[in-house]
C-alpha positions as CSV (number, residue, x, y, z in Angstrom):
1,M,112.0,84.3,76.0
2,R,111.8,86.0,72.4
3,V,114.4,83.4,71.1
4,A,112.4,80.7,72.5
5,H,109.0,82.1,71.0
6,H,110.9,82.9,67.7
7,E,112.1,79.3,67.5
8,R,108.5,77.8,68.0
9,E,107.4,80.0,65.3
10,H,109.9,78.6,62.9
11,T,108.8,75.0,64.1
12,A,105.3,75.8,63.4
13,H,106.0,77.0,59.8
14,I,108.2,73.9,59.0
15,L,105.5,71.5,60.2
16,K,103.0,73.6,58.2
17,W,105.1,73.4,55.2
18,R,105.9,69.6,55.5
19,E,102.0,68.9,55.8
20,Q,101.3,70.9,52.7
21,V,103.7,69.3,50.5
22,G,103.1,65.9,51.9
23,R,106.1,65.0,53.7
24,Q,104.7,64.0,57.0
25,H,106.8,62.7,59.9
26,T,107.0,59.1,60.6
27,D,106.0,57.8,64.0
28,A,109.6,57.2,65.0
29,Q,110.3,60.9,63.9
30,R,107.2,62.2,66.1
31,L,108.5,60.1,69.1
32,L,112.0,61.3,68.8
33,A,110.6,64.9,68.5
34,N,108.5,64.5,71.7
35,A,111.5,62.9,73.7
36,W,113.6,66.1,72.6
37,S,110.8,68.5,73.5
38,A,110.6,66.8,77.0
39,R,114.4,66.9,77.4
40,G,114.3,71.0,76.6
41,V,111.6,71.4,79.2
42,L,113.8,69.4,81.7
43,E,116.7,71.6,81.0
44,G,114.8,74.7,81.1
45,H,113.9,73.7,84.8
46,L,117.4,73.0,85.6
47,V,119.1,76.2,84.2
48,G,120.2,78.0,87.2
49,L,119.3,75.6,89.8
50,P,121.4,76.1,92.9
51,D,124.0,73.3,93.8
52,E,122.3,72.9,97.2
53,L,119.1,71.8,95.5
54,L,121.0,69.5,93.1
55,D,122.5,67.7,96.1
56,R,119.6,67.8,98.3
57,E,118.6,64.6,99.9
58,P,115.0,64.1,99.5
59,A,112.8,63.1,102.6
60,N,111.5,59.8,101.1
61,G,115.1,58.3,100.4
62,D,115.0,58.9,96.8
63,A,118.0,59.7,94.8
64,T,119.2,63.4,94.4
65,I,118.6,65.4,91.4
66,R,122.4,65.2,90.4
67,S,122.7,61.6,90.8
68,L,119.5,61.1,88.7
69,L,121.3,63.4,86.0
70,T,124.4,61.6,86.1
71,H,122.5,58.2,85.5
72,V,120.7,59.6,82.7
73,Q,124.0,61.1,81.2
74,R,125.8,57.5,81.5
75,T,122.7,55.5,80.2
76,E,122.7,57.9,77.2
77,E,126.2,57.4,76.5
78,F,126.1,53.5,77.0
79,L,122.9,53.6,74.5
80,K,124.8,55.8,72.0
81,G,127.5,53.6,72.0
82,R,125.4,50.5,71.4
83,A,123.7,52.3,68.7
84,L,127.0,53.1,66.9
85,G,128.1,49.5,67.4
86,R,130.4,49.9,70.3
87,A,130.3,47.7,73.2
């Protein structure tokens, strides 16, 4: 917890400094930061989650957590390849 708090303090200082020197983030940078923040929250929820919960079939017929994470990983790899010019 201390490390996470310390990182948030540094982030706040960086954002204040950027504002003070007139180096505002672009909209794209802000959106990317929000996406990375949301990903961090997700990863925080998943740390230490037992395998039986990752593979539990939801009662409503939705996909398991593990299959959703696999889909996200494959999609990210595909999109990264496209962004880097790989088919």
